[in-house]
C-alpha positions in Angstrom: -40.5 -49.9 60.7 -43.9 -48.3 60.1 -44.4 -44.8 61.0 -46.6 -43.8 64.3 -50.0 -43.2 63.8 -52.1 -40.4 65.7 -55.0 -41.8 67.2 -58.1 -40.5 67.4 -60.9 -41.7 69.9 -64.7 -41.1 69.4 -66.7 -39.5 71.7 -70.0 -37.6 72.5 -69.9 -33.5 71.7 -68.8 -31.8 75.0 -69.9 -28.2 75.2 -66.6 -26.3 75.2 -64.9 -22.7 74.9 -62.8 -22.4 71.4 -59.7 -20.2 70.8 -59.6 -18.6 67.0 -57.2 -20.1 64.9 -55.3 -19.1 61.3 -55.2 -22.1 59.1 -55.2 -22.7 55.0 -59.2 -23.5 54.1 -58.1 -27.1 52.9 -56.6 -27.6 56.1 -60.1 -26.5 57.9 -62.3 -28.8 55.7 -60.2 -31.6 56.8 -59.9 -30.6 60.1 -64.4 -30.3 60.2 -64.4 -34.1 58.4 -62.2 -35.0 61.2 -64.6 -34.0 63.4 -68.2 -34.8 62.2 -66.6 -38.8 62.5 -65.1 -38.4 65.8 -67.4 -36.2 67.7 -64.2 -34.2 69.1 -64.1 -30.8 68.7 -61.5 -29.0 66.7 -59.6 -27.7 69.0 -59.3 -31.1 70.6 -58.1 -32.1 67.5 -55.6 -29.8 66.7 -54.4 -30.0 70.1 -53.2 -34.0 69.7 -52.3 -32.7 66.1 -50.0 -30.3 67.5 -48.7 -32.4 70.5 -48.1 -35.7 68.1 -45.8 -33.0 65.8 -43.8 -31.6 68.6 -42.7 -35.1 69.8 -41.9 -36.4 66.2 -40.6 -33.3 64.8 -37.2 -33.3 63.1 -35.4 -30.2 62.8 -32.5 -30.0 60.2 -30.5 -27.2 58.7 -31.1 -26.0 55.2 -29.0 -28.0 52.6 -29.0 -25.4 49.8 -26.3 -22.6 50.9 -28.4 -20.0 48.8 -31.2 -20.4 51.1 -31.5 -17.9 53.8 -29.4 -18.7 56.6 -32.2 -19.2 59.5 -34.4 -21.4 57.3 -35.4 -25.1 58.8 -36.2 -28.1 57.3 -39.3 -29.9 59.0 -39.2 -33.7 58.6 -42.3 -35.3 60.0 -41.9 -39.6 61.2 
Protein backbone atom coordinates (compact mmCIF):
# COMPACT_ATOMS: atom_id res chain seq x y z
CA UNK A 1 0.00 0.00 0.00
CA UNK A 2 1.34 3.43 -0.92
CA UNK A 3 2.15 5.87 1.84
CA UNK A 4 -0.08 8.96 2.14
CA UNK A 5 1.45 11.96 0.43
CA UNK A 6 1.83 15.48 1.76
CA UNK A 7 0.74 17.72 -1.12
CA UNK A 8 1.72 21.40 -1.14
CA UNK A 9 0.07 23.70 -3.67
CA UNK A 10 2.13 26.47 -5.25
CA UNK A 11 0.86 29.95 -4.38
CA UNK A 12 1.98 33.50 -4.89
CA UNK A 13 3.80 35.10 -1.96
CA UNK A 14 1.50 36.55 0.71
CA UNK A 15 2.74 38.91 3.44
CA UNK A 16 2.25 37.22 6.82
CA UNK A 17 3.52 37.56 10.36
CA UNK A 18 5.76 34.64 11.28
CA UNK A 19 6.75 33.00 14.55
CA UNK A 20 10.21 31.97 15.68
CA UNK A 21 10.90 28.23 15.50
CA UNK A 22 14.01 26.28 16.52
CA UNK A 23 14.99 23.43 14.21
CA UNK A 24 18.13 21.76 12.90
CA UNK A 25 19.97 23.84 10.28
CA UNK A 26 19.73 21.11 7.63
CA UNK A 27 15.94 20.91 8.12
CA UNK A 28 15.72 24.69 7.84
CA UNK A 29 17.62 24.58 4.54
CA UNK A 30 15.21 21.94 3.25
CA UNK A 31 12.24 24.08 4.31
CA UNK A 32 13.73 27.06 2.46
CA UNK A 33 14.09 24.92 -0.68
CA UNK A 34 10.40 23.98 -0.44
CA UNK A 35 9.52 27.63 0.21
CA UNK A 36 11.36 28.80 -2.91
CA UNK A 37 9.79 26.06 -5.04
CA UNK A 38 6.20 26.56 -3.85
CA UNK A 39 6.05 30.24 -2.94
CA UNK A 40 4.48 29.30 0.41
CA UNK A 41 5.71 30.78 3.68
CA UNK A 42 7.85 28.63 5.96
CA UNK A 43 5.12 28.94 8.59
CA UNK A 44 2.44 27.51 6.28
CA UNK A 45 4.76 24.67 5.22
CA UNK A 46 5.61 23.83 8.84
CA UNK A 47 1.91 23.95 9.78
CA UNK A 48 1.08 21.49 6.98
CA UNK A 49 3.88 19.12 8.03
CA UNK A 50 2.76 19.25 11.67
CA UNK A 51 -0.91 18.70 10.74
CA UNK A 52 0.09 15.75 8.53
CA UNK A 53 2.29 14.27 11.26
CA UNK A 54 -0.36 14.60 13.96
CA UNK A 55 -2.87 12.74 11.77
CA UNK A 56 -0.43 9.97 10.77
CA UNK A 57 1.79 9.34 13.81
CA UNK A 58 1.83 5.98 15.61
CA UNK A 59 3.17 5.95 19.17
CA UNK A 60 4.54 2.69 20.56
CA UNK A 61 6.07 1.65 23.85
CA UNK A 62 9.86 1.21 23.74
CA UNK A 63 10.84 -2.41 23.01
CA UNK A 64 14.11 -2.27 24.96
CA UNK A 65 13.43 -2.64 28.70
CA UNK A 66 16.68 -0.80 29.54
CA UNK A 67 15.47 2.40 27.91
CA UNK A 68 13.97 5.18 29.94
CA UNK A 69 10.42 3.98 30.85
CA UNK A 70 8.62 6.95 29.31
CA UNK A 71 10.50 6.94 26.00
CA UNK A 72 8.23 6.48 22.99
CA UNK A 73 9.07 5.58 19.41
CA UNK A 74 7.44 7.57 16.64
CA UNK A 75 6.69 5.81 13.38
CA UNK A 76 5.48 8.00 10.53
CA UNK A 77 3.13 6.33 8.06
